[in-house]
C-alpha positions as CSV (number, residue, x, y, z in Angstrom):
1,M,-21.5,-45.5,39.1
2,R,-21.0,-48.3,36.5
3,H,-22.8,-46.3,33.8
4,C,-20.7,-43.2,34.4
5,P,-17.6,-43.1,32.2
6,G,-14.2,-42.7,34.0
7,E,-13.6,-39.2,32.6
8,S,-17.0,-38.0,33.9
9,I,-16.2,-39.4,37.3
10,K,-12.9,-37.5,37.3
11,Y,-14.6,-34.3,36.1
12,Y,-17.4,-34.4,38.8
13,A,-14.8,-35.3,41.4
14,G,-12.8,-32.2,40.5
15,L,-15.9,-30.0,41.0
16,V,-15.9,-30.9,44.7
17,Q,-12.5,-29.1,45.0
18,F,-13.6,-26.3,42.7
19,Y,-16.7,-25.2,44.6
20,T,-16.6,-23.8,48.2
21,I,-18.6,-25.6,50.9
22,Y,-20.9,-22.6,50.9
23,K,-21.7,-23.0,47.2
24,L,-22.1,-26.8,47.6
25,R,-24.6,-26.3,50.4
26,R,-26.7,-24.0,48.2
27,M,-26.8,-26.5,45.3
28,D,-29.4,-29.2,44.7
29,I,-28.8,-32.1,47.1
30,S,-28.8,-34.8,44.3
31,T,-26.1,-32.8,42.4
32,V,-23.9,-32.5,45.5
33,R,-24.3,-36.2,46.3
34,L,-23.2,-37.0,42.7
35,Y,-20.2,-34.8,43.1
36,L,-19.3,-36.3,46.5
37,L,-19.8,-39.8,45.3
38,C,-17.6,-39.3,42.3
39,F,-15.0,-37.6,44.5
40,A,-15.0,-40.5,47.0
41,F,-14.8,-43.1,44.2
42,H,-12.1,-41.2,42.4
43,R,-10.0,-40.9,45.6
44,F,-10.6,-44.6,46.4
45,R,-9.2,-45.5,42.9
46,Q,-6.2,-43.3,43.4
47,I,-5.4,-44.8,46.8
48,N,-6.0,-48.3,45.5
49,D,-3.7,-47.8,42.5
50,N,-1.0,-46.3,44.8
51,L,-1.2,-49.3,47.1
52,I,-1.0,-51.8,44.2
53,E,2.1,-49.9,42.9
54,A,3.7,-49.9,46.3
55,F,3.2,-53.6,46.9
56,K,4.2,-54.8,43.5
57,G,5.9,-58.1,43.7
58,V,4.1,-59.1,46.9
59,S,1.4,-61.8,47.3
60,A,-0.7,-62.9,50.2
61,C,-0.8,-66.6,51.0
62,T,-3.9,-67.2,53.1
63,V,-5.5,-70.1,54.9
64,V,-9.3,-70.0,54.7
65,A,-11.5,-72.3,56.6
66,N,-15.3,-72.2,56.0
67,H,-14.9,-68.8,54.3
68,V,-13.0,-67.4,57.3
69,P,-9.4,-66.4,56.9
70,I,-7.5,-68.0,59.8
71,N,-3.8,-67.4,58.9
72,A,-1.9,-65.4,56.3
73,K,1.6,-64.6,55.3
74,I,3.0,-62.0,52.8
75,I,5.3,-63.6,50.3
76,G,7.2,-62.5,47.2
77,T,5.5,-63.3,43.9
78,H,8.6,-65.2,42.8
79,E,8.3,-67.6,45.8
80,H,6.4,-70.9,45.5
81,E,3.3,-71.0,47.7
82,S,3.9,-74.7,48.7
83,H,6.9,-73.7,50.8
84,F,4.6,-71.8,53.1
85,V,1.5,-74.0,53.3
86,F,2.7,-76.3,56.1
87,D,3.9,-73.4,58.2
88,L,0.5,-71.6,57.8
89,L,-1.4,-74.7,58.8
90,Y,0.9,-75.7,61.6
91,N,1.1,-72.2,63.1
92,N,-2.6,-71.6,63.1
93,T,-3.5,-69.9,66.4
94,S,-7.2,-69.6,65.8
95,D,-9.9,-71.8,67.4
96,I,-10.7,-73.3,64.0
97,K,-8.6,-76.4,63.4
98,P,-8.9,-77.6,59.8
99,T,-8.7,-81.4,59.3
100,R,-8.4,-81.3,55.5
101,H,-6.4,-79.1,53.1
102,S,-6.9,-78.4,49.4
103,T,-5.0,-76.2,47.1
104,D,-4.2,-75.5,43.5
105,T,-1.0,-76.9,42.0
106,H,1.0,-73.9,43.1
107,G,0.4,-74.9,46.8
108,T,1.6,-78.5,46.5
109,N,5.0,-80.2,46.3
110,Q,6.2,-83.7,46.8
111,V,7.7,-82.9,50.3
112,N,4.5,-81.5,51.9
113,F,1.8,-83.4,50.1
């Protein structure tokens, strides 16, 4: 899919809706797979774009331990992450209990750390 320009994906995706199922079944299987793959990819992009637009101004603050997310909170993009770090660590209900914490500068302040 990475070698197929965006307009081609949109065109092939549209062919899935243009042809009837009867006509698609009579086509070469590799052509039908290309059309269906483009259709699925195009729909995924549309849904993803709609979700991003719907949740604009929202950020996920996540606690990850050994590559496993153990707690998360949805916050506004205008809010400082450091105000939520302590609550996320303290209210961790998983079996994983981190003993150390590291963050970028947006997750620290003089009160917490």
